[in-house]
Backbone as JSON, one array per atom type, in Angstrom:
{
  "sequence": "XXXXXXXXXXXXXXXXXXXXXXXXXXXXXXXXXXXXXXXXXXXXXXXXXXXXXXXXXXXXXXXXXXXXXXXXXXXXXXXXXXXXXXXXXXXXXXXXXXXXXXXXXXXXXXXXXXXXXXXXXXXXXXXXXXXXXXXXXXXXXXXXXXXXXXXXXXXXXXXXXXXXXXXXXXXXXXXXXXXXXXXXXXXXXXXXXXXXXXXXXXXXXXXXXXXXXXXXXXXXXXXXXXXXXXXXXXXXXXXXXXXXXXXXXXXXXXXXXXXXXXXXXXXXXXXXXXXX",
  "N": [[-46.36, -109.0, -47.74], [-45.38, -106.67, -50.58], [-44.71, -103.01, -49.48], [-45.81, -99.83, -50.92], [-43.33, -96.76, -49.93], [-45.38, -94.73, -48.02], [-46.02, -91.29, -46.67], [-46.54, -89.96, -43.65], [-47.78, -87.3, -42.06], [-47.9, -85.4, -38.83], [-47.88, -82.84, -37.28], [-44.67, -81.26, -37.1], [-43.72, -83.98, -37.32], [-42.72, -87.41, -38.91], [-44.38, -90.55, -40.04], [-43.62, -93.16, -41.98], [-45.32, -94.98, -44.13], [-44.46, -97.88, -44.52], [-43.07, -101.4, -45.51], [-42.16, -102.15, -43.01], [-42.78, -100.4, -41.06], [-44.89, -100.77, -40.92], [-45.29, -103.01, -39.35], [-45.27, -102.01, -36.27], [-47.87, -101.73, -36.27], [-48.93, -103.61, -35.94], [-51.49, -105.76, -34.51], [-50.8, -108.87, -32.43], [-52.2, -111.13, -33.85], [-53.17, -110.08, -35.95], [-52.72, -109.19, -39.54], [-51.2, -106.61, -40.99], [-52.27, -105.38, -44.11], [-52.07, -103.3, -46.28], [-51.38, -99.94, -46.67], [-53.31, -97.18, -46.45], [-54.48, -94.66, -46.57], [-53.27, -91.06, -45.96], [-54.55, -89.25, -44.07], [-57.02, -86.78, -43.48], [-58.47, -83.51, -43.69], [-61.13, -84.85, -43.75], [-60.74, -87.88, -43.31], [-59.49, -90.21, -41.17], [-55.74, -91.26, -40.65], [-55.51, -94.23, -42.32], [-55.65, -97.63, -42.56], [-55.32, -101.43, -43.67], [-56.01, -104.08, -42.34], [-55.23, -107.29, -42.13], [-57.06, -110.02, -39.97], [-57.01, -112.71, -37.63], [-59.87, -114.62, -36.87], [-60.93, -116.46, -34.78], [-61.46, -120.06, -35.59], [-59.88, -119.76, -38.31], [-60.7, -117.89, -39.64], [-60.4, -115.49, -41.98], [-60.58, -111.63, -41.84], [-60.83, -109.02, -43.04], [-60.06, -105.97, -41.99], [-60.61, -102.02, -42.05], [-58.99, -99.88, -40.4], [-57.8, -97.5, -37.8], [-54.19, -96.42, -37.79], [-53.68, -96.92, -34.69], [-54.72, -96.31, -31.66], [-53.37, -93.49, -30.52], [-53.27, -92.5, -32.99], [-55.27, -91.71, -34.33], [-56.44, -89.91, -32.3], [-54.54, -87.39, -32.52], [-55.24, -86.85, -34.53], [-58.11, -85.93, -34.09], [-57.26, -84.11, -32.44], [-56.34, -82.5, -34.51], [-58.06, -81.8, -36.02], [-59.43, -80.24, -34.57], [-61.4, -81.35, -33.18], [-62.08, -82.04, -30.11], [-63.62, -83.41, -28.55], [-63.65, -85.67, -28.58], [-64.27, -89.34, -28.68], [-61.2, -91.68, -29.02], [-61.39, -94.35, -28.47], [-62.67, -96.67, -30.61], [-61.18, -97.24, -32.27], [-59.66, -99.3, -31.83], [-59.63, -102.49, -32.0], [-60.85, -104.68, -29.75], [-60.22, -107.06, -27.24], [-62.66, -108.22, -26.33], [-64.62, -108.04, -28.17], [-62.77, -109.42, -30.15], [-63.34, -111.67, -29.14], [-66.11, -112.63, -29.19], [-66.28, -112.31, -31.95], [-64.69, -114.91, -32.82], [-66.36, -116.81, -31.44], [-68.85, -116.56, -32.76], [-68.2, -116.99, -35.38], [-66.84, -119.23, -35.13], [-69.18, -121.18, -34.89], [-70.06, -122.26, -32.25], [-71.7, -121.38, -30.47], [-74.63, -121.9, -29.53], [-76.65, -119.79, -28.47], [-75.41, -116.99, -29.66], [-75.63, -117.28, -32.4], [-76.35, -116.74, -35.57], [-77.16, -117.56, -38.34], [-79.43, -116.59, -40.83], [-80.43, -114.5, -39.55], [-81.29, -111.71, -38.65], [-79.15, -108.63, -37.9], [-78.28, -105.96, -35.84], [-75.09, -104.81, -35.15], [-74.64, -102.97, -32.45], [-72.6, -99.54, -30.95], [-70.55, -100.49, -32.69], [-67.85, -99.53, -33.43], [-65.53, -100.52, -34.52], [-66.66, -102.58, -35.89], [-66.0, -105.55, -36.23], [-67.44, -107.33, -34.35], [-70.02, -107.39, -36.34], [-69.49, -107.55, -39.04], [-67.99, -110.68, -38.23], [-70.59, -111.61, -38.31], [-71.73, -111.17, -40.47], [-70.7, -112.58, -42.61], [-71.43, -115.16, -41.33], [-73.51, -116.01, -41.92], [-75.62, -114.32, -41.6], [-78.55, -112.95, -42.3], [-78.36, -109.55, -42.4], [-77.11, -106.93, -41.69], [-76.58, -104.46, -39.67], [-74.54, -101.52, -38.82], [-74.34, -100.09, -35.99], [-73.15, -96.79, -34.69], [-72.59, -94.01, -32.8], [-70.04, -92.26, -33.94], [-69.46, -91.44, -36.79], [-67.05, -91.44, -38.86], [-66.22, -93.98, -37.72], [-68.24, -95.98, -38.57], [-68.22, -95.1, -41.13], [-65.66, -96.71, -41.45], [-66.48, -99.43, -40.95], [-68.16, -100.08, -42.98], [-66.09, -99.96, -44.82], [-64.79, -102.09, -44.37], [-66.34, -104.22, -44.71], [-67.11, -104.2, -47.79], [-64.14, -104.23, -48.35], [-63.86, -107.18, -47.21], [-65.36, -108.6, -49.08], [-67.93, -108.18, -48.98], [-71.26, -107.21, -49.16], [-72.23, -103.91, -49.9], [-75.4, -102.05, -49.04], [-77.34, -99.11, -48.83], [-79.68, -98.9, -45.71], [-82.23, -99.13, -46.43], [-82.55, -100.34, -48.61], [-81.82, -102.52, -47.6], [-83.76, -105.21, -47.02], [-84.62, -106.12, -49.6], [-81.68, -106.77, -50.41], [-78.95, -109.36, -50.87], [-78.63, -111.82, -48.93], [-76.51, -111.11, -46.34], [-75.78, -109.15, -46.39], [-74.07, -105.76, -45.51], [-74.76, -102.42, -43.95], [-75.74, -99.41, -42.18], [-75.69, -96.95, -39.75], [-75.72, -93.84, -38.05], [-76.11, -93.96, -34.24], [-77.69, -92.95, -31.77], [-78.0, -93.55, -28.54], [-79.81, -93.12, -26.34], [-81.44, -91.15, -28.44], [-82.71, -92.89, -29.57], [-83.31, -93.86, -32.89], [-85.52, -95.66, -35.38], [-84.33, -98.08, -37.48], [-85.4, -99.41, -39.77], [-86.1, -101.62, -40.3], [-87.13, -104.86, -39.44], [-85.14, -106.25, -35.9], [-83.6, -108.59, -35.38], [-81.64, -110.15, -33.35], [-79.45, -108.2, -31.7], [-75.93, -107.67, -31.29], [-73.4, -106.73, -29.32], [-70.08, -105.28, -28.18], [-68.0, -104.69, -25.09], [-69.27, -102.17, -24.05], [-70.36, -101.61, -21.53], [-69.83, -99.82, -19.3], [-70.77, -97.18, -18.12], [-72.96, -96.89, -15.68], [-75.64, -95.39, -15.9], [-75.24, -94.54, -18.79], [-75.33, -97.36, -19.78], [-78.35, -98.09, -18.71], [-79.64, -96.55, -20.92], [-78.73, -97.46, -23.2], [-80.04, -100.0, -23.01], [-82.87, -99.63, -23.26], [-82.67, -98.23, -25.83], [-82.23, -100.95, -27.25], [-84.41, -102.48, -26.5], [-86.3, -101.05, -27.82], [-86.02, -101.3, -30.56], [-85.59, -104.51, -30.72], [-88.05, -104.56, -30.73], [-89.94, -106.25, -29.28], [-89.44, -108.97, -30.11], [-86.25, -110.52, -29.49], [-83.02, -110.91, -29.35], [-80.58, -109.51, -27.49], [-77.01, -109.8, -27.4], [-73.81, -109.07, -25.28], [-70.54, -108.9, -24.81], [-68.45, -108.56, -22.67], [-65.44, -107.66, -20.55], [-64.16, -109.84, -18.4], [-64.16, -109.22, -15.58], [-65.43, -106.31, -14.31], [-65.67, -102.79, -15.04], [-66.85, -100.99, -14.61], [-68.62, -100.94, -11.5], [-71.96, -101.89, -11.57], [-72.66, -101.36, -13.85], [-73.68, -103.55, -15.46], [-75.65, -104.55, -13.58], [-77.55, -102.28, -14.09], [-78.2, -102.35, -16.93], [-78.71, -104.55, -17.27], [-81.44, -104.29, -15.21], [-82.81, -102.3, -16.25], [-83.11, -103.31, -18.63], [-85.47, -105.31, -18.16], [-87.67, -103.87, -17.37], [-87.78, -102.94, -19.72], [-89.35, -105.06, -20.7], [-88.07, -107.18, -21.01], [-88.34, -110.43, -21.42], [-86.33, -112.47, -20.25], [-82.89, -112.57, -18.45], [-79.58, -112.48, -18.23], [-76.21, -113.19, -16.96], [-73.26, -114.95, -19.0], [-70.23, -117.12, -18.83], [-68.08, -116.51, -21.43], [-68.09, -118.6, -23.89], [-65.98, -121.64, -24.6], [-64.74, -121.4, -27.17], [-63.47, -118.33, -27.36], [-61.22, -119.14, -26.15], [-57.76, -118.02, -25.46], [-58.68, -115.6, -25.24], [-58.38, -113.06, -22.96], [-60.29, -113.6, -20.12], [-63.96, -113.49, -20.98], [-67.2, -112.11, -20.33], [-71.54, -112.55, -21.5], [-73.35, -111.09, -21.28], [-76.71, -110.77, -21.4], [-79.98, -110.51, -22.54], [-83.07, -111.03, -23.47], [-86.12, -110.87, -25.31], [-89.73, -112.18, -26.09]],
  "CA": [[-46.77, -108.6, -49.27], [-44.77, -105.03, -50.85], [-45.7, -101.66, -49.76], [-45.47, -98.46, -51.39], [-44.22, -95.6, -48.88], [-46.27, -93.71, -48.3], [-46.0, -89.91, -45.24], [-48.61, -89.53, -42.63], [-47.65, -86.42, -41.26], [-48.39, -84.9, -37.62], [-46.7, -81.36, -36.99], [-43.25, -81.75, -37.18], [-43.52, -85.47, -37.5], [-43.62, -88.05, -40.39], [-44.45, -91.85, -40.58], [-43.26, -93.32, -43.55], [-46.31, -96.1, -44.44], [-43.21, -99.08, -45.03], [-43.81, -102.64, -44.85], [-41.6, -102.05, -41.64], [-42.98, -99.66, -40.02], [-46.35, -101.65, -41.25], [-44.88, -104.02, -37.96], [-45.61, -100.93, -35.51], [-48.98, -100.96, -36.22], [-49.49, -104.91, -35.84], [-51.15, -107.06, -33.14], [-50.4, -110.51, -32.46], [-53.27, -111.56, -34.3], [-53.49, -109.08, -37.15], [-51.34, -108.5, -40.15], [-51.31, -105.31, -41.84], [-51.83, -105.55, -45.42], [-51.59, -101.9, -46.75], [-51.67, -98.14, -45.66], [-54.54, -96.63, -47.45], [-54.64, -92.76, -46.65], [-52.38, -90.27, -44.79], [-55.38, -88.83, -43.5], [-57.25, -85.61, -44.67], [-59.73, -83.23, -43.1], [-62.69, -85.45, -43.93], [-60.72, -89.02, -42.42], [-58.0, -90.18, -40.15], [-54.85, -92.03, -41.41], [-56.36, -95.21, -41.81], [-54.99, -99.04, -43.09], [-56.29, -102.19, -43.8], [-55.55, -105.3, -41.42], [-56.14, -109.22, -41.62], [-57.69, -110.19, -38.53], [-57.4, -114.19, -37.87], [-61.05, -114.67, -36.04], [-61.87, -117.84, -34.33], [-60.55, -121.16, -36.53], [-58.73, -119.09, -39.06], [-61.9, -117.17, -40.21], [-59.8, -114.03, -41.65], [-61.44, -111.17, -41.95], [-60.07, -107.43, -43.26], [-60.7, -104.34, -41.7], [-59.82, -101.22, -42.34], [-58.72, -98.9, -39.05], [-56.82, -96.08, -37.96], [-53.1, -97.41, -36.82], [-53.65, -96.96, -33.17], [-55.51, -94.47, -30.93], [-52.79, -92.04, -30.74], [-52.6, -92.01, -33.95], [-56.46, -91.17, -34.28], [-56.26, -88.86, -31.52], [-53.87, -86.63, -32.91], [-55.84, -86.28, -36.05], [-58.68, -85.4, -33.92], [-56.77, -82.98, -31.91], [-55.99, -81.3, -35.66], [-59.33, -81.05, -37.07], [-60.45, -79.52, -33.72], [-62.42, -82.75, -32.51], [-61.23, -82.2, -28.76], [-64.1, -84.08, -27.82], [-64.23, -86.77, -29.48], [-63.21, -90.73, -28.1], [-60.86, -92.61, -30.03], [-61.72, -96.06, -28.62], [-63.24, -96.79, -31.72], [-60.36, -97.29, -33.28], [-58.84, -100.36, -31.63], [-59.9, -103.88, -32.05], [-60.53, -104.88, -28.56], [-60.16, -108.28, -27.05], [-64.08, -108.92, -26.11], [-64.47, -108.32, -29.77], [-62.44, -110.34, -31.01], [-63.59, -113.12, -28.51], [-66.97, -112.33, -29.26], [-66.33, -112.57, -33.31], [-64.58, -115.69, -32.65], [-67.79, -117.12, -31.21], [-69.46, -116.23, -34.18], [-67.6, -117.47, -36.58], [-66.97, -120.79, -35.33], [-70.83, -121.7, -35.01], [-70.52, -123.56, -30.89], [-72.38, -121.15, -28.98], [-76.59, -121.3, -30.08], [-76.9, -118.42, -28.09], [-75.56, -116.11, -31.07], [-76.18, -118.16, -34.03], [-76.85, -115.93, -36.62], [-77.78, -118.17, -39.78], [-80.77, -116.54, -41.16], [-81.31, -113.11, -38.6], [-81.69, -109.8, -39.1], [-78.51, -108.28, -37.06], [-77.52, -105.09, -35.64], [-74.32, -103.93, -34.01], [-74.59, -101.68, -31.89], [-70.98, -99.26, -30.49], [-69.86, -100.92, -33.44], [-66.44, -98.8, -33.61], [-64.84, -101.21, -36.39], [-67.33, -103.86, -36.64], [-65.43, -106.92, -36.2], [-68.8, -108.54, -34.42], [-70.44, -107.65, -36.97], [-68.12, -109.02, -39.46], [-68.22, -112.04, -38.45], [-71.75, -112.15, -38.17], [-72.17, -111.4, -42.06], [-69.85, -113.69, -42.74], [-71.77, -116.22, -41.17], [-74.7, -116.55, -42.56], [-76.68, -113.31, -41.08], [-79.58, -112.22, -43.42], [-78.18, -108.76, -42.84], [-75.94, -106.52, -40.93], [-76.59, -102.88, -39.55], [-73.48, -100.98, -38.16], [-74.45, -98.31, -35.58], [-72.64, -96.04, -33.67], [-72.52, -92.22, -33.33], [-69.12, -91.76, -34.38], [-69.78, -91.22, -38.03], [-65.94, -92.64, -39.45], [-66.4, -95.18, -37.37], [-69.39, -96.05, -39.74], [-67.03, -95.68, -42.59], [-64.37, -98.09, -41.06], [-67.47, -100.45, -41.03], [-68.34, -100.38, -43.87], [-65.24, -99.81, -45.6], [-64.21, -103.29, -43.85], [-67.47, -105.17, -44.97], [-66.67, -104.14, -49.07], [-63.04, -105.23, -48.96], [-63.76, -108.31, -47.34], [-66.03, -109.04, -49.88], [-69.63, -108.46, -48.64], [-72.68, -106.28, -50.07], [-73.0, -102.67, -49.06], [-76.17, -101.41, -49.28], [-78.21, -98.08, -48.02], [-80.36, -99.48, -44.71], [-83.62, -99.01, -46.83], [-82.84, -101.55, -49.09], [-81.1, -104.25, -47.05], [-85.0, -105.95, -47.45], [-83.84, -106.53, -51.41], [-80.29, -106.78, -51.07], [-78.86, -110.7, -51.0], [-77.8, -112.44, -47.64], [-74.97, -111.14, -45.49], [-75.32, -107.31, -46.63], [-74.19, -104.75, -44.44], [-75.03, -101.11, -43.97], [-74.59, -98.52, -41.35], [-76.47, -96.05, -39.44], [-76.17, -93.12, -36.95], [-77.28, -94.08, -33.33], [-77.72, -92.66, -30.03], [-78.77, -94.58, -27.12], [-80.19, -91.36, -25.92], [-82.18, -90.68, -28.74], [-82.07, -93.54, -31.24], [-84.33, -93.88, -34.29], [-85.82, -96.68, -36.07], [-83.45, -98.65, -38.43], [-86.1, -99.42, -40.69], [-86.44, -103.07, -40.43], [-87.58, -105.34, -37.36], [-83.41, -106.54, -35.82], [-83.84, -109.95, -34.38], [-80.11, -110.09, -32.43], [-78.33, -106.84, -31.51], [-74.52, -107.8, -30.83], [-71.8, -105.53, -28.87], [-68.53, -105.19, -26.83], [-67.09, -103.74, -24.56], [-70.13, -101.13, -24.27], [-71.29, -101.09, -20.71], [-68.39, -98.35, -18.94], [-71.73, -96.36, -17.76], [-74.38, -97.29, -15.54], [-76.42, -94.47, -17.07], [-75.5, -94.81, -20.54], [-75.94, -98.55, -19.81], [-79.82, -97.83, -18.83], [-80.17, -96.21, -22.49], [-78.71, -98.55, -23.92], [-81.35, -101.42, -23.05], [-84.27, -98.78, -23.94], [-82.7, -98.61, -27.46], [-82.1, -102.56, -27.45], [-86.13, -102.41, -26.79], [-87.22, -100.47, -29.35], [-84.95, -101.64, -31.92], [-86.29, -105.98, -31.46], [-89.84, -104.27, -31.08], [-90.67, -107.19, -27.95], [-89.22, -110.54, -30.02], [-85.27, -110.73, -30.42], [-82.24, -110.85, -28.08], [-79.32, -108.86, -27.05], [-75.73, -110.0, -26.55], [-72.87, -107.87, -25.1], [-69.59, -109.38, -24.79], [-67.71, -107.76, -21.63], [-64.65, -108.71, -19.82], [-65.17, -110.67, -17.25], [-63.56, -107.99, -14.47], [-66.53, -105.3, -14.23], [-65.07, -101.83, -15.5], [-67.42, -99.62, -13.4], [-69.55, -101.7, -11.07], [-73.03, -101.34, -11.15], [-73.47, -101.23, -15.49], [-74.32, -104.75, -15.99], [-76.97, -104.74, -13.24], [-78.49, -101.04, -14.53], [-78.45, -102.88, -18.28], [-80.32, -105.92, -17.23], [-82.47, -103.78, -14.77], [-83.57, -101.21, -16.77], [-84.05, -104.5, -20.15], [-86.36, -106.0, -17.75], [-88.26, -102.86, -16.93], [-88.74, -102.37, -20.66], [-90.3, -105.75, -21.21], [-86.95, -108.46, -21.73], [-88.63, -111.25, -20.56], [-85.0, -113.19, -19.82], [-81.49, -111.57, -18.62], [-78.75, -113.14, -17.56], [-75.06, -113.27, -17.54], [-73.25, -116.19, -19.15], [-69.28, -117.59, -19.0], [-68.39, -117.02, -23.22], [-67.67, -120.14, -23.99], [-64.43, -122.24, -25.16], [-64.03, -120.5, -28.8], [-62.89, -117.73, -27.1], [-59.29, -119.19, -25.84], [-56.64, -117.08, -26.4], [-58.57, -113.91, -25.62], [-59.02, -112.32, -21.99], [-61.95, -113.95, -19.86], [-65.06, -112.84, -21.06], [-68.56, -112.35, -19.82], [-72.07, -112.39, -22.56], [-74.39, -110.29, -20.79], [-77.83, -110.88, -22.5], [-81.26, -110.22, -22.74], [-83.95, -111.29, -24.51], [-87.74, -110.59, -25.23], [-89.83, -113.57, -26.64]],
  "C": [[-45.51, -106.97, -49.51], [-45.29, -104.25, -50.69], [-45.15, -100.34, -49.91], [-44.94, -97.51, -50.27], [-44.78, -94.57, -49.2], [-45.72, -92.64, -46.23], [-47.26, -90.11, -44.7], [-47.6, -88.63, -41.6], [-48.23, -85.81, -40.04], [-47.43, -83.69, -37.44], [-45.96, -81.53, -37.9], [-43.04, -83.33, -37.82], [-43.65, -86.33, -38.45], [-43.11, -89.37, -39.83], [-44.54, -92.32, -41.42], [-44.48, -94.82, -43.37], [-45.27, -97.76, -44.48], [-43.81, -100.06, -45.06], [-43.04, -102.44, -42.8], [-42.1, -101.37, -40.79], [-44.76, -100.57, -39.99], [-46.33, -102.76, -39.03], [-45.71, -103.18, -36.5], [-46.57, -100.8, -35.12], [-50.01, -102.51, -35.65], [-49.92, -105.75, -34.64], [-51.05, -108.22, -33.16], [-51.29, -111.39, -33.44], [-53.83, -110.93, -35.8], [-52.36, -108.61, -38.14], [-51.74, -106.86, -41.16], [-50.92, -105.9, -43.92], [-51.41, -104.38, -46.68], [-52.25, -100.99, -45.73], [-52.28, -97.97, -46.6], [-54.33, -95.14, -47.75], [-53.61, -92.29, -45.7], [-52.93, -89.35, -44.23], [-55.72, -87.37, -44.24], [-58.22, -84.92, -43.45], [-60.94, -84.03, -42.68], [-62.3, -87.14, -43.24], [-59.46, -89.02, -41.9], [-57.07, -91.14, -41.12], [-55.25, -93.4, -41.41], [-55.51, -96.64, -42.81], [-56.0, -99.79, -42.72], [-55.67, -103.34, -43.18], [-56.19, -106.84, -41.84], [-56.05, -109.32, -40.99], [-57.8, -111.63, -38.61], [-58.66, -113.85, -36.29], [-61.56, -116.34, -35.81], [-60.76, -119.42, -34.76], [-59.71, -121.26, -37.87], [-59.75, -118.31, -39.93], [-60.72, -116.02, -40.91], [-60.45, -112.72, -42.16], [-61.02, -109.69, -41.88], [-61.05, -106.16, -42.37], [-59.92, -103.0, -41.55], [-59.99, -100.01, -41.14], [-57.74, -97.74, -39.18], [-55.15, -97.41, -37.74], [-53.11, -97.54, -35.41], [-54.34, -95.87, -32.81], [-54.88, -93.02, -30.66], [-53.17, -91.36, -31.98], [-54.08, -91.0, -34.94], [-56.67, -90.0, -33.42], [-55.32, -87.3, -31.71], [-54.59, -85.61, -34.28], [-57.39, -85.7, -35.33], [-58.68, -84.17, -33.04], [-56.25, -82.06, -33.38], [-56.81, -81.0, -36.23], [-60.29, -80.77, -36.2], [-61.61, -80.37, -32.99], [-62.29, -82.98, -31.06], [-62.36, -83.3, -27.84], [-64.61, -85.44, -28.1], [-63.39, -88.12, -28.81], [-62.58, -91.45, -29.09], [-60.23, -93.74, -29.47], [-61.96, -96.73, -29.05], [-62.3, -97.41, -32.12], [-59.06, -98.88, -32.85], [-59.91, -101.57, -31.64], [-60.1, -104.66, -30.47], [-60.52, -106.59, -28.4], [-61.27, -109.07, -27.23], [-64.67, -108.78, -27.54], [-64.77, -109.04, -30.55], [-63.02, -111.6, -29.99], [-65.0, -113.25, -29.56], [-67.07, -113.25, -30.89], [-65.95, -113.86, -33.76], [-65.76, -116.72, -32.24], [-68.64, -117.66, -32.26], [-68.78, -116.85, -34.99], [-67.36, -119.1, -36.73], [-68.63, -121.68, -35.15], [-70.85, -122.46, -33.65], [-71.21, -122.4, -30.11], [-74.36, -120.6, -29.91], [-76.94, -119.56, -29.54], [-76.37, -116.91, -29.25], [-75.15, -117.04, -32.28], [-76.57, -117.05, -34.77], [-77.57, -116.02, -37.74], [-79.35, -117.03, -39.97], [-81.18, -115.02, -40.52], [-80.75, -112.2, -39.25], [-80.41, -108.91, -37.62], [-78.07, -106.79, -37.31], [-76.33, -105.16, -34.38], [-74.02, -103.0, -33.29], [-73.08, -101.15, -30.57], [-70.53, -100.23, -30.98], [-68.33, -100.49, -33.22], [-65.73, -99.4, -35.0], [-65.7, -102.29, -36.65], [-67.13, -105.01, -36.92], [-66.49, -108.19, -36.14], [-69.75, -108.88, -35.56], [-70.47, -107.9, -38.74], [-68.61, -109.99, -39.85], [-69.93, -112.53, -38.77], [-72.11, -112.14, -39.72], [-71.37, -112.29, -42.82], [-69.82, -114.98, -42.76], [-72.99, -116.88, -40.91], [-75.84, -115.64, -41.97], [-77.37, -112.83, -42.04], [-78.87, -110.67, -44.11], [-77.24, -107.78, -41.31], [-75.89, -104.9, -41.04], [-75.41, -102.03, -38.21], [-73.85, -99.62, -37.62], [-73.49, -98.16, -34.42], [-72.69, -94.12, -33.6], [-71.55, -91.79, -33.51], [-69.07, -92.2, -35.38], [-68.26, -91.99, -38.7], [-65.35, -93.85, -38.92], [-67.36, -96.61, -38.28], [-68.47, -96.56, -40.47], [-66.36, -96.57, -42.56], [-64.85, -99.12, -41.6], [-67.56, -101.2, -41.9], [-67.41, -100.65, -45.63], [-64.38, -101.66, -45.28], [-65.28, -104.22, -44.63], [-67.0, -105.33, -46.69], [-65.35, -104.96, -49.15], [-62.57, -106.93, -47.98], [-64.86, -108.96, -47.85], [-67.32, -109.45, -49.4], [-69.95, -107.18, -48.83], [-72.64, -105.23, -49.09], [-74.17, -101.88, -49.61], [-76.78, -99.94, -48.45], [-79.43, -98.85, -47.05], [-81.46, -99.44, -45.44], [-83.7, -99.94, -47.69], [-82.0, -103.01, -48.9], [-82.67, -105.43, -47.08], [-84.84, -106.16, -48.6], [-82.98, -106.98, -51.26], [-80.07, -108.74, -50.97], [-78.28, -110.65, -49.53], [-76.62, -112.32, -47.32], [-74.86, -109.63, -46.16], [-75.59, -106.63, -45.57], [-74.73, -103.48, -45.13], [-75.03, -100.7, -42.94], [-75.8, -97.33, -41.46], [-76.24, -95.43, -38.18], [-76.98, -93.48, -35.75], [-76.79, -93.25, -32.06], [-78.45, -92.7, -29.24], [-79.64, -93.57, -26.57], [-81.42, -90.61, -26.8], [-82.38, -91.59, -30.08], [-83.59, -93.18, -32.28], [-84.72, -95.06, -34.87], [-84.69, -96.67, -37.12], [-84.15, -98.92, -39.39], [-86.54, -100.56, -41.41], [-86.48, -103.4, -39.29], [-85.81, -105.71, -37.85], [-84.07, -107.93, -34.62], [-82.12, -110.67, -33.54], [-79.22, -108.78, -32.45], [-77.14, -107.68, -30.64], [-74.09, -106.69, -30.27], [-70.85, -105.95, -28.38], [-67.85, -104.52, -26.56], [-67.93, -101.52, -24.45], [-70.82, -100.38, -23.21], [-70.14, -100.22, -19.72], [-69.36, -97.53, -18.22], [-72.75, -96.47, -17.18], [-75.23, -96.0, -16.03], [-76.78, -94.58, -18.34], [-76.29, -96.34, -20.77], [-77.46, -98.87, -19.74], [-80.21, -97.41, -20.42], [-79.96, -97.0, -23.07], [-79.9, -100.07, -24.01], [-82.78, -100.69, -23.63], [-84.05, -98.67, -25.53], [-82.55, -100.18, -27.34], [-83.76, -102.59, -27.55], [-86.64, -102.27, -27.54], [-86.86, -100.91, -30.55], [-85.73, -103.25, -32.19], [-87.7, -105.86, -31.21], [-90.51, -105.39, -30.13], [-90.65, -108.78, -28.55], [-87.48, -110.22, -30.57], [-83.89, -110.63, -29.17], [-80.7, -109.98, -28.36], [-78.46, -109.68, -26.44], [-74.97, -109.01, -26.53], [-72.08, -108.71, -24.53], [-68.55, -107.96, -23.9], [-66.37, -108.55, -21.34], [-65.18, -109.07, -18.3], [-65.27, -109.91, -15.54], [-64.7, -107.12, -15.07], [-65.62, -103.77, -14.02], [-65.22, -100.55, -14.6], [-69.11, -100.49, -13.02], [-71.23, -101.25, -11.49], [-73.67, -101.94, -13.49], [-74.1, -102.32, -15.46], [-75.89, -105.11, -15.59], [-77.99, -103.43, -13.71], [-78.89, -101.58, -16.39], [-79.72, -103.81, -18.22], [-81.48, -105.46, -16.53], [-83.52, -103.07, -15.55], [-84.36, -102.49, -18.69], [-85.31, -104.94, -19.4], [-87.77, -104.82, -17.53], [-88.46, -102.55, -18.29], [-89.26, -103.99, -21.4], [-88.91, -107.28, -21.06], [-87.84, -109.29, -20.48], [-87.27, -112.85, -20.01], [-83.74, -112.45, -19.76], [-80.51, -112.61, -17.51], [-77.39, -112.36, -18.05], [-74.13, -114.61, -17.54], [-71.09, -116.06, -19.0], [-69.36, -116.9, -20.85], [-67.26, -117.88, -23.41], [-66.39, -120.4, -24.68], [-63.76, -121.58, -26.4], [-63.27, -119.06, -28.61], [-61.1, -117.49, -26.9], [-58.64, -118.38, -26.58], [-56.65, -115.75, -26.06], [-58.39, -113.79, -23.44], [-59.83, -113.09, -21.67], [-63.04, -113.04, -19.98], [-66.36, -113.31, -20.21], [-69.64, -112.6, -21.21], [-72.49, -111.7, -21.62], [-75.68, -110.16, -21.96], [-79.59, -110.7, -22.01], [-82.41, -110.37, -23.76], [-85.91, -111.19, -24.2], [-88.1, -111.53, -26.19], [-91.44, -113.31, -26.87]]
}
């Protein structure tokens, strides 16, 4: 499709948001639909992409053009402690989203469930859940702009967006967002049946905090499924998460290979904890 030219300024550099420039930002399974904003004090540069998930589901995602663009914006706005890694669609999130959309894995069956995506970043997994029969989805992250992008993606994907307190009365598949710090989590205003996440286990200390946060959110009955690269990035993270989950009352913990519908993505595993 045609794209109007849009200049994105970074210091003395200029990048033009044309159809040709769009190709610079496109991953193999992503198609740039349009440039949305050059960025300002409140929001980074943003584009809209169409992502093919699983056997053909197309999900629209609002995201920074790439992590370099996002980091440049953080620097310009004086936020030098920020982590731009949320601004990329990671392969594990694509693989887990494919599993949800294709409906071949009972472990991540979302039909009728109240779902929360923790460390949601761009929210691809939660979007897949909302489009696959979830009763509701709450996108949770400590980065407000990430939640803005996830909810914007829900809107352009044709999903309903409401405040958390209105989810109980909303139509099936409604989405909401909430800031959430694993070290000091607050209640989300409703029970959660299934927690999904991807690429969240990178430090043993925070992995243990995440387990405690999950235990509080499922309130004694629910399942947590975290997709991670097959090769553990930081040794001990999975053990720290599962041990902390057991200490918080989880009745079943396991690590499973991500099933076949994730073919086309690097090998991943599912780190699972259940409370029954």
